[in-house]
N, C-alpha and C positions, 0 to 999 in steps of 0.2 A: 385204197385205190391210188394208183400212181399214174401220173401223166408222163408222156414221152417228151423229152426236151433235148435240144441239141447239146453237145458237149460244152461244158463251161457255163451253161445257163443255170439259173436257179430253178430248183425243183420244189414245188409246193406240195405238201402232203396233207391230206385231210383224212381224219378217221371218223367215220360215222358211228362206229360201235364203241367209242371210248366211254368208259364209265368213270364217274368221279366217285371215289370212295368216301363214304360218309362215316364218321366215327360212330361207334355204338353209343347208345344212350347211357349205358352203365360203364363206360370206359374208366380206367384207373388213371387219373391225372396227377397222382402224388409225385411222380418223378419230375414231371414238368413243373409243378408248383415248387418243388424243392430247388430246381435249377433257377426258376424265376426269382424265388426268395433270396437265393445266394447272390444273383446279379443285382437285385435291388439293394441288398445290404452293402455291396461294394459301392454302388452309386451313392447311397446315403452317406457312407463314410467319406467318399471323395467330396461330396457337397459340404459335409460338416467341416472337413479340413480346409476347403476353400473359404468357407464363411469365417472360420476361425482365423485364417491368415488375413483375410480382408479386415476383420475387426481389429486384429493386432496392428495392421498398418494404419488404420484410422486412429486408433488410440495413440500410436507413436507420433503421428503427425499432429494430432490435437495436443498431446503433451508438449511437443516442441513449441507449438504456437503459444500455449498457456505459459510455458516456462519463459519464453521470450517476453511476453507481456509482464510477467512478474518481475523479471530482471530489470526491465525498463522502469517499472513502478518502484522497485527497490532503489534504483539509481536516483530517481526523482526524489524519493524520501530522504536518501542520504544527502543530496544537495540541499534539500530544505532544512535538514538538521544542521548542516554546516553553516548555512546562512543564519539560522536561528542562534547558533553558538557565537557567530561573529557579531550579531546584533546584541546578544547578551553581554559579550565582552565590551563592546562599545558603550552600552548602557552603564556597565559597572565603572568604566573609565569616567564617564560623564558624572556619575554619582559621586565618585571619589573627588573629582575636580570640584563639583558643587559643594561637597562637604568641606573641603579645605577652604573654598571661597566663603562659605557660610561661616566657618569658624573665624576666619579673618574679619569678616563683616561684624560678627558678634563681638569679637575682641575690640574692634574699633568703636562699636556702639557702647560697649561697657566702659572703655577708657573715656569716651566723650561724656557719658553719664557721670562717671567719677569726677571728671574735671568740672562739670557743671555743679556737682554736689560740693566739691572743694571750693569752688568760687562762691557759692551761697554761704558755705560755712565761714569763709574768710570775710564775706560781706557782713554776716551776722556778728562775727567777732569784732569787726571794726565798729559797728553800730553799738555793740555792747561796751566797748572801750570808751566810745564817745559818751554814752549814757553815764558810765561810771565817772568819767572826768566831770561831766556836768553836775552829777550828784555830789561829788567831792568838793567842787567849787561852791556849791550851794550850802555846804556845811552838813550835809547828810552823810553819815558814815554807813556805807553799805556793809552787809554782813561779810565776814571773812570766811575763807574756806572754798571759795570758788576757784 
């Protein structure tokens, strides 16, 4: 049924006998399923590619962060090794200096000990000479060969 409307106006049409087609219960959906499977496979591959790219970006950025941390740690360790080497060198210098001072001190102690020993020996020789003179004046003849 159609209504009369002036020119340029909208015309509304209504159909009272319009039938909606209902698919048969035993309809063949294989072509539709094939088309749907194809589109779903394309979507799956696009999602997989996007996920792979995103994972790659995350791995790359994480690797850069970790690499920066490792480089900083390596630099710190190199500085620590250099400081340790400097300390070891200074310690070796101190040990060498101490060893030379110790050798000098030991040499002085040895010469002082030898001088004290020589003084005791001289004192004993003087006493022995005095004893021998005393004995010879007393008429005692000491044994010869000393």
